[in-house]
BAFI-3210 file (N, C-alpha, C; in Angstrom, 3 decimals, decimal comma, padded with zeros to 6 digits):
// residues 108
n [1|2|3|4|5|6|7|8|9|10|11|12|13|14|15|16|17|18|19|20|21|22|23|24|25|26|27|28|29|30|31|32|33|34|35|36|37|38|39|40|41|42|43|44|45|46|47|48|49|50|51|52|53|54|55|56|57|58|59|60|61|62|63|64|65|66|67|68|69|70|71|72|73|74|75|76|77|78|79|80|81|82|83|84|85|86|87|88|89|90|91|92|93|94|95|96|97|98|99|100|101|102|103|104|105|106|107|108]
n.u [-028,574|-027,455|-024,724|-023,655|-022,920|-020,738|-019,377|-018,265|-017,420|-015,761|-013,817|-013,119|-011,679|-009,239|-007,898|-007,721|-005,627|-003,269|-002,815|-001,698|001,038|002,167|002,957|004,805|007,812|011,922|012,824|009,949|009,142|011,027|010,720|008,337|008,971|010,930|009,385|007,836|004,369|001,325|-000,700|-000,108|000,363|000,098|001,067|001,972|003,652|002,087|000,603|002,429|002,921|-000,072|000,101|002,591|001,651|-000,394|000,837|002,419|000,051|-000,338|002,117|002,555|-000,041|000,116|002,560|001,792|000,070|001,121|002,515|000,304|000,103|002,317|002,108|-000,282|000,515|002,815|001,562|-000,215|001,452|002,949|000,730|000,364|002,589|002,481|000,464|001,556|003,757|001,783|000,726|002,985|003,348|001,289|001,816|004,304|003,449|001,250|003,014|004,352|002,988|001,719|004,159|004,796|002,594|003,103|005,608|004,623|002,743|004,610|005,809|004,009]
n.v [043,833|042,966|042,303|044,653|045,660|043,680|043,994|046,874|045,761|044,316|046,216|048,140|046,648|045,680|048,414|048,888|046,771|047,862|050,286|049,287|048,351|050,470|051,356|049,351|048,752|047,941|046,485|045,783|043,328|041,936|040,280|039,955|037,890|036,467|035,781|033,294|032,116|033,111|030,734|028,352|025,848|022,389|019,578|016,596|014,034|011,830|012,661|012,506|009,910|008,730|009,336|008,273|005,781|005,181|005,883|003,268|001,579|000,271|-001,009|-003,020|-004,443|-005,678|-006,920|-008,797|-010,298|-011,554|-013,482|-014,982|-016,089|-017,615|-019,503|-020,575|-021,971|-023,746|-025,571|-026,763|-027,885|-029,831|-031,586|-032,239|-033,735|-035,772|-037,034|-038,061|-039,583|-041,478|-042,703|-043,666|-045,739|-047,522|-048,348|-049,707|-051,698|-052,838|-053,705|-055,755|-057,503|-058,557|-059,678|-061,563|-062,798|-064,296|-065,634|-067,449|-068,457|-069,802|-071,417|-073,857]
n.w [-001,501|000,608|-000,987|-001,586|000,805|001,481|-000,932|000,160|002,791|002,355|000,798|002,784|004,356|002,315|001,778|004,576|004,749|002,848|004,500|006,342|005,254|004,422|006,325|007,551|007,605|007,331|009,581|010,809|008,872|009,106|011,658|011,226|009,266|010,563|012,869|014,974|013,820|015,108|015,523|014,664|012,507|012,978|010,911|012,282|013,378|012,926|010,941|008,695|008,866|008,271|005,933|004,568|004,786|003,306|000,671|001,040|000,622|-002,064|-003,089|-000,572|-000,816|-003,708|-002,828|-000,888|-002,025|-004,047|-002,308|-001,691|-003,520|-004,032|-001,989|-002,734|-005,159|-004,138|-002,559|-004,622|-005,868|-004,335|-004,152|-006,906|-006,862|-004,935|-006,230|-008,642|-007,598|-006,224|-008,334|-009,882|-007,978|-007,730|-010,292|-010,225|-008,563|-009,758|-012,574|-010,652|-009,815|-012,506|-013,379|-011,326|-011,831|-014,394|-014,158|-012,465|-014,176|-016,216|-014,480|-014,663]
ca.u [-028,195|-025,611|-024,088|-023,442|-022,619|-019,856|-018,012|-017,800|-016,738|-013,861|-012,910|-012,682|-010,662|-007,996|-007,689|-006,570|-004,145|-002,990|-001,992|-000,426|002,097|002,461|003,560|005,787|009,457|012,502|012,656|009,025|009,564|012,458|010,309|007,187|009,678|011,513|009,080|007,061|002,408|000,923|-001,197|001,318|-000,846|001,211|001,489|002,660|004,309|000,842|000,301|003,242|002,951|-000,789|000,773|003,193|000,853|-000,823|002,108|002,933|-000,594|-000,631|002,890|001,933|-001,138|000,878|003,580|000,745|-000,964|002,333|003,258|-000,295|000,048|003,321|001,779|-001,006|001,462|003,276|000,335|-000,534|002,695|002,857|-000,380|000,891|003,900|001,831|-000,459|002,779|004,190|000,828|000,536|003,974|003,619|000,578|002,415|005,462|002,766|000,769|004,123|005,474|001,616|002,479|005,929|004,178|001,602|003,610|006,033|003,517|002,115|006,002|006,084|003,343]
ca.v [045,000|042,456|042,041|045,866|045,562|042,627|044,568|047,825|045,581|043,636|047,270|048,662|045,569|046,277|049,483|048,843|046,412|049,073|051,648|048,575|048,272|051,492|051,475|048,241|049,373|046,936|045,456|045,051|042,465|040,892|040,441|039,588|037,134|035,319|034,874|031,826|032,028|032,776|029,930|027,437|024,775|021,403|018,519|016,048|012,912|010,976|012,995|011,901|008,061|008,243|009,804|006,713|004,463|005,268|005,828|002,170|000,677|-000,448|-002,323|-003,995|-005,001|-006,868|-008,218|-010,081|-011,471|-012,669|-014,534|-015,702|-016,777|-018,306|-020,571|-021,769|-022,804|-024,743|-027,045|-027,405|-028,848|-030,819|-032,065|-032,890|-034,488|-036,782|-037,590|-039,084|-040,564|-042,691|-043,095|-044,822|-046,765|-047,989|-048,707|-050,555|-053,106|-053,728|-054,606|-057,052|-058,418|-059,164|-060,785|-062,876|-064,148|-064,587|-066,612|-068,511|-069,510|-070,217|-072,537|-074,394]
ca.w [-000,530|001,473|-001,545|-001,731|002,102|001,479|-001,483|001,173|003,895|001,374|-000,209|003,616|004,867|001,805|002,423|005,966|004,435|002,414|005,161|007,431|004,234|004,124|007,743|007,229|007,299|006,990|011,262|011,317|008,210|009,693|012,690|010,696|008,591|011,362|014,266|014,741|014,023|016,611|015,767|013,836|011,840|012,714|010,724|013,053|012,987|012,237|009,609|008,174|008,909|007,448|004,243|004,426|004,775|001,968|-000,056|000,829|000,319|-003,423|-002,688|000,165|-001,367|-004,095|-002,060|000,498|-003,398|-004,634|-001,208|-001,397|-004,972|-004,320|-001,146|-003,730|-005,972|-003,523|-002,953|-005,728|-006,775|-003,321|-004,683|-007,906|-006,882|-004,330|-007,363|-009,728|-006,375|-006,420|-009,813|-009,684|-006,912|-008,323|-011,413|-009,587|-007,858|-011,262|-012,976|-009,675|-010,224|-013,999|-013,532|-010,258|-012,608|-015,372|-013,024|-011,656|-015,578|-016,887|-014,067|-014,555]
c.u [-027,599|-024,941|-023,129|-022,472|-020,797|-018,818|-017,787|-016,925|-015,328|-013,322|-012,443|-011,134|-009,741|-007,418|-007,288|-004,749|-003,618|-002,135|-001,423|000,890|002,898|003,508|004,861|007,325|010,282|012,481|011,371|008,870|009,799|011,472|009,268|007,855|010,043|010,914|007,935|005,188|002,134|-000,155|-000,618|000,061|000,111|000,781|002,201|003,356|002,791|000,344|001,128|003,202|001,522|-000,225|001,807|002,733|000,063|-000,290|002,790|002,119|-000,973|000,644|002,766|001,044|-000,530|001,712|002,575|-000,020|000,156|002,446|001,707|-000,595|001,044|003,136|000,782|-000,573|002,128|002,622|000,349|000,821|003,360|001,707|-000,306|001,697|003,354|001,224|000,360|003,200|003,351|000,469|001,905|004,379|002,672|001,081|003,152|004,630|002,347|001,807|004,725|003,938|001,988|003,116|005,175|003,356|002,609|004,700|005,223|003,055|002,851|006,236|005,528|003,333]
c.v [044,787|042,459|043,485|046,080|044,890|043,311|045,939|047,263|044,749|044,929|047,670|048,142|045,856|047,449|050,127|048,255|047,592|049,901|050,515|048,527|048,851|051,813|050,774|048,843|047,391|045,704|044,855|043,431|041,775|040,124|039,438|037,610|035,735|035,015|034,173|032,788|031,864|031,723|029,184|026,335|023,542|020,046|017,323|014,700|012,093|011,891|012,009|010,205|007,699|008,589|008,174|005,812|004,075|004,910|004,033|000,731|-000,093|-001,617|-003,424|-005,085|-006,446|-007,316|-009,382|-010,969|-011,943|-013,647|-015,259|-016,567|-018,072|-020,041|-021,722|-022,060|-024,009|-025,747|-027,856|-028,010|-030,046|-032,086|-033,513|-034,562|-035,609|-037,904|-038,496|-039,638|-041,841|-043,338|-044,180|-045,603|-047,403|-048,820|-050,325|-051,422|-053,769|-054,723|-055,974|-057,688|-059,467|-059,886|-061,962|-063,904|-064,762|-065,770|-067,840|-069,531|-070,161|-071,217|-073,823|-075,312]
c.w [000,115|000,410|-001,985|-000,204|001,996|000,849|-000,665|001,935|003,642|000,697|001,452|004,028|003,888|001,671|003,782|006,018|003,641|003,535|006,119|006,323|004,074|006,083|008,099|006,692|007,810|008,725|010,996|010,207|007,849|010,738|011,906|010,174|009,579|012,607|013,402|014,711|015,394|016,407|014,646|013,744|012,179|012,446|011,560|012,476|012,534|011,064|008,744|008,008|008,412|005,746|003,639|004,148|003,622|000,916|-000,220|000,623|-000,891|-003,517|-001,932|-000,376|-002,397|-003,781|-001,718|-000,897|-003,828|-003,481|-000,986|-002,574|-004,642|-003,026|-001,765|-004,194|-005,529|-003,324|-003,704|-006,171|-005,814|-004,088|-005,705|-007,715|-006,029|-005,161|-007,947|-008,791|-006,358|-007,091|-009,954|-009,162|-007,357|-009,494|-011,387|-008,993|-009,222|-011,878|-012,195|-009,906|-011,352|-013,895|-012,422|-010,966|-013,461|-015,079|-012,962|-012,747|-016,211|-015,468|-014,012|-015,972]
res [s|s|s|k|n|d|d|r|g|n|s|i|r|d|v|e|a|y|r|d|l|d|k|l|d|f|t|k|a|a|k|i|l|f|s|d|t|p|r|k|k|k|f|g|l|d|f|h|l|v|q|l|f|f|a|l|m|p|s|l|a|v|y|l|v|a|q|y|a|r|h|e|m|r|k|m|e|a|e|l|e|e|k|k|q|a|e|e|e|k|k|a|k|e|t|e|k|l|a|e|e|e|k|g|q|g|s|d]
***
């Protein structure tokens, strides 16, 4: 029964809309077209900023990951360089000791 009432309500509304269309002339149409709507939906700057933020999120995430990886790589390279330097110093000391021992044995 409620669906019949809804259908009848919809049809009455449709008929009223068609009556309004019959009364529509050029000047009314022009006024409707060029006037502001009574309740204007505003998508303000905040909406656009949120959209921009979400649009830039993936590339920002990739950029931050790349910067972190670059930092880690530099740190690892510095550690590797320190290890190489320490090994070279150790080898140099060993060769000096060997040279001194050979000199000590050679003078005997």
